[in-house]
N, C-alpha and C positions, 0 to 999 in steps of 0.2 A: 108657297112652294112651287118651284119651277121643275116641271117634268122633262127629263131628257130622253130622247128617242134615237139619237144619232143622226137626226135630220131636223131641219127647221130652227135650230138654235140661232138667235140673232144677237147682234152687238148690244141692243137694248136689254135683252135678257141677261147677258153677261154683266152689264152695268148694274142691273138689279142685284145680282149675286155678289159682285165685288164691292159695290159702293153702298148698297142698302141692306146688305147682309141677308138677302133672301136665301133660303135653303134650296138645295138641288137634290133631286131624287131620280133614279132610273125608273122608267115606266115598266110595268109588269110584262107587257107584251114584248118589249125589247129584251128584257132579261131572259124570257123564254126562248127567244131566237138565239141569244148568246149561248144558252145551255145546250141547245140543239147543235149549234155549230161546234161546241166543245167536244161533243160525242165523236165527231169525226177525228179530232186529234187523238183521243184515247184509242180509237180503233186503229189509227195509223201506227201508234206505238206498239199496240198489242200484236198487230199483224207484221210488224217489222218492215213496213214499207219505207223506202228511202225518200224522204221529203226534206227539202232545205229548211234549216232552222229548227226542225223537230228532232232529227237524229243525224244532222250533219253539222260541220263547223260553219263559220261565217266568213263572208267576204272571200278572200283568196282560199280560205279553208273549206269552201262549200263542197268540195269533192271528198272531204275526209268524213268517213262514216263513223258515227259515235255508237259505242256499245249501248244496248238497252239499259244496262244498269247505271249508266252515267248520264242519262238524259236530264235528270234533275241538276246534277253538278254542272252540266253544260250551261243551263240558264243562269245559275248563280255566278259562274265564272264570267259569263258574258257581262253581267251588270257590273261586277267588280272591275273587270279589266277595261271596260269602256268609260268608267267614271274618271275621266282625265281632264275635266274642266279646270280652268285656271282663271284668276282674276277676281274682281269684285262680284258679289252675288247679283243676280237679277233683282230688280225691285220686287218687294214682297207681293205686290198686286199682280205683277207679271207671272211670278212663280205660281201663285194660286190659280191664275187663269190657265197655266199650263196643265195643272192637275185636272181642272174641270174639262178642258178641251180633250185631254187624252181619254178621260172617261167617256165623253160623248162620242169620240171616234170609235172606241171599242164597242159601244152599244149598237153600232151598225150591224154587228154579228158576222163579220167576215174574218175575224182575227184568231179564232180558236182559243179564246181565253175563258176562264171560269167566271161565272157571275160574281163570286165572292171578291175577285180582284177589283172589279169595277165598283162594287159596293164599298170596298176599303178606300179607293180613290175618293169617292164622294164623302166618306167620313172625314178624310183629311180636309176637304173643302169646307164642310159644314162645321167642323170643330176648330177651324183656323190653325191647323198644323201645316206650316208652309215650308216646303223643302228649301234648303240652302243650295242654290244652283249657280255655280260659277258661270259668268257670262261668256267667256272665251273658250273656244275649242271645237266649235261645230263647223263643218263644211257645208251643211245644208243638203247633204245626200251622202250616205243613206239616211236621210232624215237628220234629226238633231240628236245624234247618238250620244255624245258626251253629256249635254244638258239633261236629256231624258234619263240617262243612267243615274245621275245624281237624284233625280226625282224618284226613280224606282228603288234606290237604296233605302229611302224612308219607309217604304212598304215592308221591307224585310228587317227593319230595325237597325239599319246601318246608316252611315253618313250623319248629316246634321239637319236640324229644322229650327225654324222660328216658331215659338209658341208663347202666347201672351206677352209678346214684345221681347222675349229673351231668346238668344241663340243658344242651342244646347244640342247634345247628341240625340239622335232620333229616338232611340229606345226610351230615353227619359220622357220625351214629349208624348210618345205613344202611351206610356204607362200613366202619365198624368191625365191624359184624355180618355183613358179606359179603352184603348184600341189594342188589339193583339196583332203582332206582325204576322205576315203570311209566309208560307214556304212556296216558292215558285215551282210549278209543274211544267211539263213539256211545252215548249213554244212561248210560254208566258213572258219570259225575260225579253225575248225578241219582239213580241207584240207590244210591250211597254215602251221600248226605246226606238223602234223603227217608225218614225213619224216626224211631222213638221211642226209639232206643237210649240216648240221654243220660239221659232221665228213668227208663228202665227199669233201666239199670246203676246209677244212683244209688239207685234204689229197692231193688235187690237188695242192695247193700252196706248200706243202711240196715236192711233187713229182717234180715239176718244179725246185725247188732249189736243190733237190737231184740229178737230172739228170745233172745239171751244175756242181755239186760237183764231180760227177763221172768223168766227163771230165777233171776237174781241177786235180783230183787225178792222172790220167795217165800222165799229163804233168809235174806236180811237181815231181812225182816219177822218171820220166825220167831225170830230172835235178839232183836228188839225185844219180841216177846211175852214172852220170858223176862225181859228187863230190866224189864218192867212187871208181872210176875206176872199175865200175861193169862189169861183164862178159856178153857180148851181146849174146853169144851162147844160153843162156837159153830162148831167145825169138825167136829162129829159128822156122820157120813155121812148119817144120815136127813134132816137139814135140807136138804142140798144135792141129794139124790135127789128130795126133795119138790118142788123147783123145776124140775129137769130139764136145766139147761144143762150140757153135758158139760165145758166148760172150767172152769166153777165147781166142778163135782164133782171134777175132777182137781186143781185148785189146793188145795182143802180136803184132799184125800188126801195131797198132797205135804207140806203143813204138819203133818198128823198124823204122817207118817213122819219128818219132820225132828225133831219134838218128842216122839217116842214114849217115850223114857226120861228125859225132863226132870223134875227135881224143882223147877223154878222156875215152872211153870205152875200155875194154881189151878183149882178146880172152881167151878161156879156156886153163889153164895151163900157161898163160903168167905171171901173178902175183900169181895166186892161181887157184886151180882146180874148186872149187865151191864157190858161194856166199852164204851168209845166206839166210834163207827163205824169209825174209822181202824184199829182192831184187829179188831173183830167182823165187819166187812164186807170183809175182805181177799179172801176167795174170790170174792165178788160183783164187786168192782172189778177185781182182777187177772184174774179169769176173763173179764170182759167185754173187757178189753184183748187177751187172747189170742184171743177170738172175732174181733176186728178183724184181728189179725195173721194168723189163718188165712185170712181173706178176702183180705188183701193178698198172701199167698203164692200163692193160687190165681190171682189176676189177673196177678201177675208171671210165673208159669210159662206162662200162656197167651201173654202178650205176648212173652216170650223166644223163642217158637217161631212168631211171627206174621210174615206178609208185610205190611210197613207202608210200602212205597213206592208210587209212582204215576208212570206207569200200570203195570198188571200185565199180563203176557203169558200167554195161555192157549192150549191146543189147538195147540201148535207154531206159534204166531203167527197162527192164524186169528182169534183175538180179542185185541185190545189195548184194555183197558178203563181209562178214567180214573175213579178213585173217590176215597175219602177215608180209606183205612186208616192214613194218617199222622196222623190226628187223635188226640191223646193223652188224650182225655177219660176212657177207662176207667182209665188209670194215674193221671191227675190226681185222680180221686175216691178211688182206693185210697190214694194218698199223703196226701191230706187226712185220710182215715180213720186212717192210721198216725200222723199228727201228733197227733191227738186222743187216740188210745189210749196213746201213750207219755207225752204231757203228763199224763194222768191217773195213770199210775204214779208220776210225780214229785209230783203234787199230794197224793196220799194219803201218800206217803213223807214229805213236808214236815210234814204234820199229825202223823205219828208222831214225827218229830224234836221237834216242839213238846211233845209229851207226855213225851218223855225229858228235856227240859231245863227245863221249867216247874215250879217247886216247888209251884205251886198245883194241879198236876194229878198229882203223884206224891209219893212219900216218899223220893226220891233227893236227894242234895246239890244245892242250887240250881245250875242250869246245869252239873251234873256237875263242879263245881269242887272241887279239893282244899282250897282256902282261900277260900270264898265271900266276896266283897267285895274282898279283896286281889288275888285272881286271878279273872278273868272266865270261865275255862273255855270251854264250848261256846256261850256266849251269841251270839257274832257268826257262828258257823257256821250257826246257824238263820237269821240275817239273810241270809246268802249263799244258803241254800236257798230262802228266800222270794223273793229277787230272781230266781233262776233260774226258779222256777215262774211268776213273773209275766211274765218275758220269754217263756217258752213259750206263755203265753196269747195274746200278740200274734202269735207265729210260727204258732200253730195256726189263725189266721184262714184260712178256706178259699181257696186260690188258684184252685180250679176254678170258682168263681162269677164270676170276672173274665174279661173279654174285651175286647180292643182291636182293631178292624179293621186289616188291613195289606194291602200290595200293591194300593193304590188301591181298596180295598173288595172286591177279588176274594176275598180270604181274610178274610171278615167275621165269623168266629167261631173263636176259638182257645182252647186248653185251659189254658194256663199250667201244664202238668203238671211241667215241669222246675223251676219255682219251688217247686211243692209238694214235690217230691222233695228239693230242696236244703234247704228249711225243715224237712222231716221229719228230715233228717240232723242239723241244728243242734239240734233238740229232743232227739234221742237223746243228743247230747254233753252237753247241759245236764242231762238226766234222770240220766245216769250220775253226774254230780258230786253231784246231790242224794242219790242212793243211797249214794254214798261217804260223805257226811256222816252219813246215818243209820247206816251201818255203824260209823263211828268212835264215834258216840254210844252205839250199842247195845253195843259192846264195853266201853265204860266202865261202862255200867249193869250188865251181867252180872258184871263184876268186883266191883261193890259187893254184888251179891246172892250171889256165890260161884260161881266157875267150876267148882268140883268138883260142883255141882248141875246143870250144863248137860246138855242132851241130847248124846249122843255125836257126832251129825252137826254140830250147831251148834258144839260144842266144837272139832272139827277146823277148821271155818271160822274160828272165833275165833283159833286158834293160827296159822293162815296169815296172818290180818290183823295179828296182833301181830309177825310177822316183818317186816312192812312199816312199821308205825308203833307207837311205844311208848305206854304208858299215859299219861294226862294227869295227871301228878303236879305239873306247874307249867305256867304259860302259855308258849307258844312260837308260832312262825309257823305257824299251822295250814293256811295255803294250801298249803304243801309236802306236808302229809299228805293233804289232799283230792285233789290232783293225782296223788300217788303211788298212792292207792287206786283212783282212777278209771281210771288207766292199767292197773292190775292187773285190774280188772273187765272192761275192754274185751276184746272178742273178739280174740285174738291169732292171727296166721297164721305158722306155722312149718313 
């Protein structure tokens, strides 16, 4: 059981909940603070004080005072009217993460929500009721209004959910799981939807897969070095210590470890003096991408434990302050950074693929074909890799530099952070397929060189790969191989 307090939640703990089905629970101390904070909202309603989101309209309607008898209707109308998401649903794991992160943020005790609402959110997590949340429709400020509204619908028995692998109306899912829907009280609708949990959840899922992809990149590149009789001197510790970037140093060390007992690598001057950049500069390029991923992780773990709604209630209700913590710019920039970092892992991988298949750049059979001319071998696999990296370049265009005013220009600068997170995830899927292609080609190259001469670590990796896809002894439908390897490389949750 993982105890949530609104602070200190890590990506590793999220992985435990999402992948290993650990249960999540709110700490008693945090729930007590939430209950105390809620008393302030009840007092505001009773005393008829004018406070944004409790007894006023929203956005441009913030100056419209709502009669006391309609404060409940206000919250229900908010959820229904803001549930304007369109397109395919978020991946189920991302939607589950959204619910978890919203509960954790509310546990900070600044949102004026009742403890029962947080407990219901955690029941959804623990009983695997996953809201159907359309991916498109968020501007990333005021938070992820449309996606989180679809999340909130499930709490009140409206909208749709996935339950036991079936998409159904939310009320059916709640009944089957033995959960009663809630009736929203003052401010609770706003507290549920005014936050950055859609972009953050999508970012967390993307980061977990990107981290795995970075690890796979180093190992696959090591096999390519063997397939091309690469020069091992370029990975010498002194070179990388001389520059000083820790991630570059660590990448070079990993590759030295992977290739420690290889008989397929060469020394400087043995076959050639220098390798092309796509081999020689692996630590510099892969290391730089890891620097970016470290930055992304840091920002995600701050945001996962942040109060991102508005207004926030402090000092037992003595201060109710309207601010802008819902603005997704910190995550928008981080997601754009992740997009570029992973696109570059794919870019350099595609260049290594070209060196594996191009007979003008190596002494291997042209396109790794067993019968060059009659059979095309890996020729079109390189085309596919080139297409994927080109697509990534368009997806890597920064979303965070765009903004379109909304709510009659009241919300006149927005982050587009959720677009950035979604595009980052697409880039990760494309990059994994590029790496799958490199792996298939590298396996073919080392077979030509002699698998008995491989390093022990790359040899194990090769054998695992050959359990998935056979050697290219004749042309076949390579699409199936690419997808099979890509799925295998993907971070799996069991």
